[in-house]
C-alpha positions as CSV (number, residue, x, y, z in Angstrom):
1,M,-13.9,15.7,-3.2
2,L,-10.7,13.3,-2.6
3,S,-10.2,11.7,0.9
4,I,-7.1,10.9,1.4
5,I,-7.2,8.2,4.4
6,I,-3.9,7.3,5.9
7,P,-3.7,4.5,8.8
8,A,-0.7,5.2,10.8
9,S,1.0,3.1,14.1
10,N,4.2,4.7,15.6
11,E,4.8,6.3,12.3
12,A,5.9,9.8,14.0
13,D,9.0,9.5,12.0
14,W,7.4,8.9,8.7
15,I,3.9,10.8,9.0
16,G,6.0,13.9,8.1
17,P,7.2,13.6,5.0
18,C,4.1,11.5,3.5
19,L,2.0,14.5,4.7
20,E,4.7,16.9,3.0
21,A,4.5,14.8,-0.3
22,V,0.7,14.7,-0.3
23,L,0.8,18.8,0.0
24,A,3.0,19.4,-2.6
25,S,0.2,17.9,-5.0
26,E,0.1,19.7,-8.5
27,G,-3.2,20.6,-10.1
28,P,-6.8,21.8,-8.8
29,V,-7.4,18.7,-6.5
30,V,-9.5,19.5,-3.7
31,G,-9.2,17.4,-0.9
32,E,-9.0,16.3,2.6
33,I,-6.6,14.2,4.5
34,V,-7.9,11.6,7.2
35,V,-4.9,10.5,9.5
36,V,-6.1,7.5,11.8
37,A,-3.1,7.2,14.1
38,N,-4.1,3.9,15.9
39,G,-2.5,1.9,19.1
40,C,0.5,4.6,18.9
41,H,2.9,5.0,21.8
42,D,4.9,7.9,20.0
43,G,3.6,11.5,18.5
44,T,2.2,10.0,15.3
45,A,-0.9,12.0,16.1
46,A,0.9,15.4,17.0
47,V,2.8,15.3,14.1
48,A,0.3,14.8,12.1
49,Q,-1.9,17.9,14.0
50,G,1.4,20.1,13.0
51,F,0.1,20.0,9.9
52,A,-3.1,21.6,10.3
53,V,-2.4,25.2,9.4
54,R,-0.7,24.5,5.7
55,V,-3.7,22.2,5.0
56,E,-5.9,24.7,5.8
57,A,-4.0,27.3,3.9
58,R,-4.5,24.9,1.0
59,G,-8.3,25.2,1.4
60,W,-7.9,21.1,2.2
61,R,-9.5,19.8,5.5
62,L,-7.5,18.0,8.2
63,V,-9.1,15.1,10.5
64,V,-6.5,13.6,12.9
65,L,-7.9,10.6,15.1
66,D,-6.2,9.2,17.7
67,L,-7.6,5.6,18.2
68,V,-6.5,3.7,21.7
69,E,-6.8,0.4,19.7
70,G,-4.5,-0.7,17.2
71,G,-4.7,-2.7,13.8
72,K,-5.1,-1.2,10.1
73,L,-8.3,-2.5,9.6
74,I,-9.9,-0.6,12.3
75,A,-7.9,2.5,11.1
76,L,-9.3,2.2,7.9
77,A,-12.8,1.6,9.0
78,A,-12.5,4.8,11.4
79,G,-10.7,6.7,8.2
80,D,-14.1,6.1,6.2
81,A,-16.4,7.1,9.1
82,A,-14.8,10.5,9.3
83,A,-14.3,10.8,5.6
84,T,-16.7,12.8,3.5
85,G,-15.4,12.4,-0.2
86,T,-17.0,10.2,-2.6
87,R,-13.5,9.4,-4.1
88,R,-10.9,7.6,-1.6
89,V,-7.1,7.5,-1.5
90,Y,-5.7,4.6,1.3
91,L,-2.3,6.0,1.7
92,D,0.2,3.9,3.8
93,A,2.0,6.5,6.3
94,D,5.4,5.4,5.0
95,V,4.9,6.1,1.4
96,V,5.7,9.1,-0.4
97,V,3.8,10.3,-3.5
98,S,5.1,12.1,-6.6
99,P,3.3,15.6,-7.1
100,G,1.5,14.4,-9.9
101,L,-0.3,11.4,-8.3
102,M,-3.2,12.6,-6.3
103,G,-4.5,14.7,-9.3
104,Q,-3.9,12.1,-11.5
105,L,-5.9,9.6,-9.6
106,D,-8.9,12.1,-8.8
107,A,-8.9,12.4,-12.3
108,V,-9.4,8.8,-13.3
109,L,-12.0,8.2,-10.6
110,Q,-14.2,10.6,-12.1
111,G,-17.3,8.7,-13.5
112,E,-20.1,6.4,-12.4
113,A,-18.4,3.4,-13.4
114,A,-16.3,1.2,-10.6
115,V,-12.5,2.0,-10.8
116,Y,-9.8,0.8,-9.0
117,A,-6.5,2.9,-9.4
118,S,-3.0,3.5,-8.7
119,G,0.4,4.5,-9.4
120,R,3.6,3.3,-10.8
121,L,5.5,1.9,-7.6
122,V,9.1,2.4,-7.2
123,I,10.6,0.5,-4.3
124,S,12.5,2.9,-2.1
125,E,16.6,2.4,-2.0
126,A,17.4,0.0,1.1
127,R,20.2,0.1,3.3
128,S,21.5,-3.6,4.2
129,W,22.9,-5.2,1.4
130,A,20.0,-8.2,1.7
131,S,17.2,-6.0,1.2
132,R,19.1,-3.9,-1.6
133,A,19.5,-7.6,-3.6
134,Y,16.1,-8.6,-2.9
135,R,15.0,-5.5,-4.4
136,R,16.5,-5.6,-7.6
137,I,14.8,-8.4,-8.6
138,Y,11.3,-8.2,-6.3
139,Q,11.2,-5.1,-8.8
140,Q,11.1,-7.0,-11.8
141,V,8.5,-10.0,-11.0
142,P,5.2,-9.7,-13.0
143,F,3.1,-8.6,-9.9
144,M,5.2,-5.6,-9.4
145,A,6.5,-4.7,-13.0
146,E,2.8,-5.4,-14.6
147,G,-0.4,-4.5,-13.9
148,V,-2.0,-2.2,-11.2
149,P,-0.4,-3.7,-7.8
150,G,-1.6,-0.8,-5.5
151,A,0.9,-1.7,-2.7
152,G,1.0,1.2,-0.5
153,V,-1.5,3.3,-2.5
154,F,-4.7,2.3,-3.9
155,A,-8.0,4.3,-4.7
156,V,-11.3,3.9,-5.5
157,N,-14.4,5.9,-6.7
158,A,-17.6,5.5,-5.0
159,A,-19.0,3.0,-7.1
160,G,-15.7,0.8,-6.4
161,R,-16.1,1.8,-2.6
162,A,-19.5,0.1,-3.0
163,R,-18.1,-3.1,-3.7
164,W,-17.6,-3.8,0.1
165,D,-19.5,-2.8,3.2
166,Q,-17.2,-3.1,6.3
167,W,-13.5,-4.0,6.0
168,P,-13.0,-7.6,7.0
169,A,-10.6,-8.9,9.7
170,I,-8.1,-9.9,7.1
171,M,-4.2,-9.4,6.9
172,S,-4.0,-8.3,3.1
173,D,-6.3,-5.0,2.4
174,D,-4.4,-4.4,-0.5
175,T,-5.0,-7.8,-2.0
176,F,-9.0,-7.9,-1.1
177,V,-9.7,-4.7,-2.6
178,R,-7.4,-5.0,-6.0
179,L,-9.2,-8.6,-6.1
180,S,-12.7,-7.0,-5.7
181,F,-12.1,-5.5,-9.4
182,A,-11.9,-7.0,-12.5
183,P,-8.6,-6.3,-14.4
184,K,-10.3,-4.0,-16.9
185,E,-11.7,-2.0,-14.2
186,R,-8.1,-1.1,-12.7
187,R,-6.3,2.0,-14.1
188,L,-2.5,2.7,-13.7
189,V,-1.7,6.1,-13.7
190,E,1.5,7.5,-15.0
191,A,2.7,9.5,-11.8
192,R,5.2,7.3,-9.2
193,Y,5.0,6.7,-5.6
194,S,8.4,5.5,-3.2
195,W,7.4,2.2,-1.4
196,P,9.9,1.0,1.5
197,I,11.4,-2.2,1.8
198,V,11.9,-3.8,5.1
199,E,15.6,-4.1,6.1
200,G,17.4,-7.6,6.4
201,F,17.3,-10.9,5.4
202,R,14.9,-12.0,8.5
203,N,12.4,-9.4,8.2
204,L,12.2,-10.2,4.5
205,V,11.4,-14.0,5.6
206,R,9.0,-12.0,8.0
207,V,7.0,-9.9,5.7
208,R,6.9,-12.2,2.8
209,R,5.2,-15.0,5.3
210,R,3.0,-12.5,6.1
211,Q,2.2,-11.7,2.5
212,N,1.7,-15.3,1.8
213,A,-0.5,-16.0,4.7
214,G,-2.7,-13.0,3.7
215,V,-2.9,-14.2,0.3
216,A,-3.8,-17.7,1.3
217,E,-6.7,-16.5,3.5
218,I,-8.5,-14.2,0.9
219,R,-8.1,-17.7,-1.2
220,Q,-9.8,-19.8,1.7
221,R,-12.3,-17.0,2.7
222,F,-13.2,-14.8,-0.4
223,P,-12.7,-17.7,-3.6
224,E,-15.1,-15.8,-5.7
225,L,-12.1,-13.0,-5.9
226,L,-10.0,-15.6,-7.7
227,K,-11.4,-14.8,-10.8
228,N,-9.8,-11.4,-10.9
229,D,-6.5,-12.8,-10.1
230,D,-4.3,-11.8,-13.6
231,T,-1.2,-12.3,-11.7
232,R,1.5,-13.8,-14.3
233,R,4.2,-16.4,-13.0
234,L,7.8,-15.8,-13.6
235,G,8.7,-18.4,-16.7
236,R,11.7,-20.6,-16.5
237,G,13.5,-18.2,-19.2
238,E,13.0,-15.2,-17.2
239,M,14.4,-16.6,-13.9
240,M,17.4,-17.7,-16.2
241,R,17.9,-14.2,-17.1
242,M,17.4,-12.9,-13.6
243,A,20.0,-15.5,-12.2
244,V,22.4,-14.8,-14.9
245,G,22.0,-10.7,-14.8
246,D,22.1,-10.4,-10.8
247,P,23.2,-13.9,-9.2
248,L,23.2,-12.4,-5.6
249,G,20.1,-10.8,-5.8
250,F,18.3,-13.6,-7.5
251,V,20.3,-15.9,-4.5
252,V,18.7,-14.1,-1.9
253,Y,15.0,-13.6,-3.6
254,V,14.9,-17.6,-3.7
255,G,16.4,-18.0,-0.8
256,V,13.7,-15.7,1.1
257,S,11.2,-17.6,-0.7
258,L,12.9,-21.4,0.6
259,A,13.4,-19.8,3.9
260,V,9.0,-19.0,4.1
261,K,8.5,-22.4,2.4
262,V,10.6,-24.3,5.4
263,T,9.1,-22.4,7.9
264,G,5.6,-22.3,6.7
265,F,3.2,-19.4,8.3
266,M,4.9,-20.3,11.6
267,G,5.0,-17.8,14.1
268,K,3.1,-14.4,14.3
269,T,2.1,-12.8,11.6
270,E,1.2,-9.6,12.8
271,W,2.7,-6.3,11.2
272,R,5.8,-4.7,12.5
273,R,7.9,-2.3,10.9
274,G,11.6,-3.7,9.9
275,R,13.7,-0.9,9.7
């Protein structure tokens, strides 16, 4: 069985489209959906529970947990405890998957060897000019365009989930899991999913700062995982082509990077949506 675990904190406006997309999955997938509302002050849990009849009609199982305490790692642990499937998909509540993704992930997770998998990431269109410009460059950088980044959606089979016990209290859970697998153990399926970007220059800086802090934390606490980091850095020629091809996008992208370097890891790094 495929267990789809969805941590959700104040995601009442987003959990519906997320679940709609999951229920539109093609193929003979036998699954369960575990929504973990955590620290919510809105109707996230109620919206998710409203899908119970449709989930049952598909022959799936729906579990909705409503935790008083917030925190993604708490939610992931609770979701794992409630899930019964041996194959696990960890899905952000603001991600919209394509119809083929769950079936393709389920297929690639079969077998006894440890596997980490995700689909082709498509960054959603943004509303603000800064985020639109940033997006054009961001989707070209090696981490996003090559390999299996897994931002917003990653999946593991039973042997893969055995790579770690309890979820560590870290900022970057997706980086931790991805680096728990060697590049040859990662699988990219062709089906796509839509991953949103935050809106506005200040929010881009805040999120980039948090991303950098999360990676630095893993480097400090789990240095043994760095052997699995195959992220390629941009070459000078690539940067030149980006700058010439999209001057505004390049200036915004570099501007965000410089703003993070100037401010360092100052300020709070907890997750907040920038919509």
